[in-house]
N, C-alpha and C positions, 0 to 999 in steps of 0.2 A: 483403476486409479481415480480418486475423487478429489474435489477441491480442498479437502481437508487431509490429504495424505501426508503422514509424517509430522514431526514436531514443527518444522518450519512453516508448514502451510496452515497457519493459524487463522488466516483471514477468510477462508471460504465458508459460506453459510452451510448449515446442516443440509445434507441431502443433495448437494450439487455434485453431479457426476460428470467428469470430463469426458467420459466415453459417450455420454448423451449429447455432448456439444460438438462432436465431430463425427463424420461418416465412419462406418466400421472399417472401411478400407484403410483408414489411418491408424487404427488401434494398435497394430503391430509397430508402426513407426513411432507412435507416442511412447510405447514402452522402451523402444530403442533409444529415443532421445533422453528420457529420464534416467536411464542407466548408463548413458554415455557410450552407447554402442559404436557410434561413428563421430567423426569430426565434421564432415560436410554432408549436408542434406540437400540434394539436387532434385527439387520437386517441380515438375512441369505438367501442363495439361491444358485442356480447352476451357472455354467459358463455363462458369458455374461448377467448376471442379472443387471449390471450397478450399483450395490449397492455402490461400492467404489467411483465411479464417483459422485454419489449423495451425499455421506458423505463429499467428498472434497468440493463440492459447499457449503454445509451447514457450514463447518468450516470457509470458507472465508467470507460468509455472516454474520456469527455471530461475527467475529472479527470486520468487518466494522460497524455493527449495534450496537455494545455494547462496549463503550470505556474502560470498565473494564476487558474485556475478552482476555485471551491468551489461546493457545491450545498446547497440547502435543500429538503427534502421536506416538504410541508404537507398535512395532512388537517384536516377540519372539527373533529374532536375529538381531543385529545392521547392519550386512553386507547385509541385504535385504532391507534396508530403501531407498537407493538412487534410485534404479531402479524400485521401486514400489510406495510407498506412497508419496515420495518427488516429483517424476515426476507427480503424480496424482494431487497434490496441485498446482504445477506450471501450469498444464493444466487448473485447475479451475480458477486461477487468470486471465489467458489469455482469457478463454472463457467468463468471466464476463467483459472483457474490462478494467481490473484494473492493467495492467502491469506498468503503470506510477506511481502507488501508492504503489507498493510492491517491496522490494528488495529481490531477491532470491539468497541465497549463499549456497555453498556446504560445506565450511569449515569456521566456524562451520555450520552445516546443519540447516538452518532456513529460514523462510520467515518473513520479517518485514514490518508492515504497517506503511509507512513513516509519515503520518500525526500525529500519536500518539506514535509510538514506540512499539506498541503491536506486539507480535511475535507468530509464529507457529514453534515449535521446534520438533525434531525427536529423539527418544530414542529407544534403544534395551533393552529388559528385561534381556539380558545377561550381562549388564553393570549397576548393581544396584547403584553404586556410582554416576554415572551421573544422574540416575533417581532421587535419593534422593537430589542431588544437584541442581535440576532445580529451578531457581529463575527468577523473572520478576521484572523489575524496574517500569513498568506501569501495574497496575491492578494485577490480580491473575490468576491461572490456572482454568479457567471456563469450558474449553472444553477438553475432552480426547477421543481419538479414538484408540481402540484396533483392529488393522487389523489382519485378520487370527487368531482370538482369540482361535480357537480350537488347535493351536499349543502351547499354554501356558500350564504350569504344573498344571492345575486345577483352580477352581474358587478361592481358597485361595490365589494363586499367583496373580491373577488379583486384588483381594480385597486388598492385601498388597500394590500393586502399587498405587491403588486409594488412600489408606490411606496416602501414601507419597506425592501424588500430590495435593489432594483436601483439601487444608488447607486455611482458610480464605474465605471470600466471602459468598454470599447467593444463587446465581443462578449458576446452573451447567447443562451441556449437556454431557452425556457420550454415545459414540457410540461403538457398537460392530459389527464387520462384519466377516463372515466366510462362507465357504461351509460346510454343515453338514456332519460329518463322517457317514459311513454306519450304524454302530452299535448304537442301541438305548441305549446301556450301556455306551457309551462314555460320559464323564463328561459334555461336552458342550451341548449334546442333553438332558441330564437330567436337566441341568441348564435352558435350554429353557422352559421345562415343568414347572419349578418353576417360571420362569419370567412371564409366562402367567397369574399367579395368582396375581401378584403385580400391584397395581394401579399406581405406579410411573414408570412403564415400558411399552413401546410400542414394541410389537413383530410383525415382518413382514417377510414373505418369498416371494421372487420374483424369476423369471426365465427369460431366454431369450425370452420366449413366450410373456412376458409383454412388450418386446421391438421391436420384429421383425415386427409386423404389422404396427407400427407407424414409426419406424426409422430403417429399415433394413440396411441402409448405416452405421450406427454406428457399426454394427457387421461385415458386409462384407459378400460377397457371399461364400468364402471358409469356414468361420465359420458356416454359416447356412447349407451348404451342408454336412459338417462333422457331425453336430448335427442330421440332418435328416437321414444320413446313419446309425448312431448308433441307432436311433429310430427304424429303420427297421430291423437291424441285431441283436440288443440286447436291448430290451425295458427296462429291469431291470437296466442295466448299464446306459442307457439314462436317466431314471428317477432319478438316483442318481447324475450323473455327470452334467446334464443339467437342471433338475428341482429342484435339491437340496432336494429330498425326502430322508428320513431315511429308506432305503430299507432293512436294515439288512445285516448281513454278510453271510447269507445262513444257519445259525445255529439256527434260531428262533424256539422255541418250539411251539409257537402259531402263525401260519400264517393266522389265520381266525378272527383276531380282527378288528373291526371297531369302531373307536372313533367318537362319535357324541352326540349331545344333545338328551335326551329322554324326551318328554313332558309328562305332567300329563295325558293328554287324552290317549296317547299311553300306559302309565302304566296301566290305568284303563281297557284297552282292553286285557291285557295279560291273557293267559289261566290259568297259575298256578304261584304261588309265593312261593319262598323258602327263609328261613333265615338261616344264618350260623355264628358261632362264633369260632374264634381261640384265645385261651387264651394266655395272655402275661402279663408281669409286667414291666421289664426294663433290658436291652435295648430293648428286643423284645416287641413290642406293643400288647395290646389287640385289636382285630379287629372284627367288626360286618359288615356283608354285607346283602343286600336284593336284590334278583334276581328274574327275571321273566323268565318263561320257556314255550316255545312253542314246545312241543314234535313232533307235526305233521310236523313242519318245521325244527326241530333240530336246533333251534335258541335260544340263551340265552341272556338275557338282564340284565346288572348290573346297577342299578339305585339308590342304597342306600348304604351308607358306614359310619361307625363311627370308630374312633381310639382313643386310650388313653394309657398313660404310668402311672405306679405307682398308679393305681386306683383299689380300692377294689371291690369285686364282688357285694356287695350291691349297689355300685354306678354305675357300668357298667350295672347292671340289671335295674336300674332306667333309664339309657340312652336307653336301648332296649325297655322298656315299653313305654317310651315317643315316640320313633320312630314308635311304633305300634299303637299309638293313633292319629287318623286322621279322617277326614270326607270323606266319599265315594264320595260325590258330593259337589262342592264348594258352600258355604253358609249354608250347613247343620251342625248340631252339631257333633263335633269330638267324637269318642268313641274308646275304646281299642279293637283291633283286636286280638282275641285269636288264634294265629298261632303257629305252632311248630318252635322251634329254635334248629337247629342241631348243636351240639358242639363237640369239640375235647374231646375224652374220656380218657384223662390222669387222674392220681390219683388226682392231684390238681383240674382238671376240674370237677371231680365228686363232690367235695366239693363245688365248685362254682355253679354248676347246682342245688345243693340242696338249696343254698342261693337264687338263682333265683326263685325257686318254692315257698320257704317258705315266702320270703319277698315281692315278686312282683307277685306271681301267674302266672309266666311264664311257658309255657310247654317246658322246656329245656330237650332235649333228647340227648343221646350220639350217634354220628355218628358211624356206624359200619365200621370204616376205616381199622381195621386189618392191613394187609400189602398191602393195596390197593393204595399206593401213585402212583406207576407207572401206574397202570390201570386207575386211575382217571385222571391223566395227559393226557394219551392217549385218554380217552373218551372226555375230554374237547377239545383237539387239533383236534379231529375228527368231531366236530360239524360243521354244515354248516356255522355258524357265531356266534361270541361272540360280542355283541354290548355293549360298555361301554361308559357311559356318563362321560367324563373326568372332568367335573365340579362337578357333584354329587359324583363321585368315583375317585378322583385323585390318590390315592394309588394303587387301583386295576389297573387303566389304565397304570401306570408306571410299575407295576410288570408284567402284562401280555405282554406288548409290549417289555420289555427288557429281558425277560427270554430266555436264550440260552443254548444249549447243551454245555457240557464240551469239552475242547480241550486237546490233548496230548502234549508232549513236542515239537513236530515238528509243532504244530499249526493245526493239523488235528482234525476234529470233531469226537467225540466218542459218543456212544449211552448211555450217562449218563446225567441226569438232576441234576445240582448242587443244594444243599440246600441253603437257605438264601434268603432274600428279597422276601418272598413269603407268607406273612401273610394273605393278602386278597385272594390270590390264594387258600390257605389252607381253609379259611372260605368258599369260593365258593365250594371247593371240598366237605366239610362237608355238606353244604346245599344240594348238588346234589347227595350225596352218595347212597341214596335209588334208584335213577334212574340209577346210574352207575352200581349197583349190578344187577338191572333188565335188563340191556343192552338196555335201552330205548333210 
């Protein structure tokens, strides 16, 4: 794609190639944007990843290519707009050779595409009246860019702004850019995990390593030298600051979690399989997990998960029975696998276990948890590896990766593991409690 693509892109100077203005890692995303492949583009990464430069190019191209499109660029605080996103858009216009077709003004802060009157305007989330009062004489707000979205007051605040801006029209492009915070508990990191499940969202993480081999001049020698110095002196800090990894705050309970897909062939080779249930109704959910255990390697695999709210034991029992009905080899007839299901031994749980046995023939047994919460947490944290399939087990992956120790009033870590958001963790603990007690 070039700056002169199509009838609408009349302003680009001859020979300007958009592909030459962004790192090759973004080329596929650029094509997706221009053909409307997704609505939401969730782009994050470390310093020097050029994600903001890429988004600014996209906004200018979308304005030129679509006569109905206007754009609003939003940051948490309005006093940060001029020296960041405004200058970024001015650069994009110049880089595309479109200076003669855009008027760039600071007061009011906006870029106007002169052939049609379409505009790119800039707003701070700290001025809600200006956000709600954003109007366009030509077309509608088809493009929104949330820069440094992690600085906003949660996804509800972002959604509220979108509800104010995204009115009328049928085609939309919403961009989100940020450097991920260290903690997996941060709302934006939790939201990223949810976004990966949505078909209307493209999620991508980039870093300066995607840029430096192709265009080191974009970053400059001092930037690269500083990054490499930190890489040698403090790799964990380098991974967070420059790679954009969610490295944690140093208080993670489980530092041994690996998130990756687990294939059917790998599951079939597991040494032992365990099942666990944590009872719940509402708001606490009922949760079932299926795990594989390799005691010789001290490695645990989480590859099955079910969750429900306000669901009776006879119905959750049917869900478990269905999960245990499968064929050992593809193409063969499925049959019920009569495996033990280890359950939370609360009073209500004992009634539910009786229902499981009576109505579904399930071998539901109480886990001998006693006062073993701390010991079982330490046992899990001490394993060589806990492999979790984030697609098969999204709740477990979120819980295990976000569980942190408590802090005192001064922000120091204390040796206490807070309760809550741990239903899959509890189900795993129950599934493995026999092994925990044996010290395997």
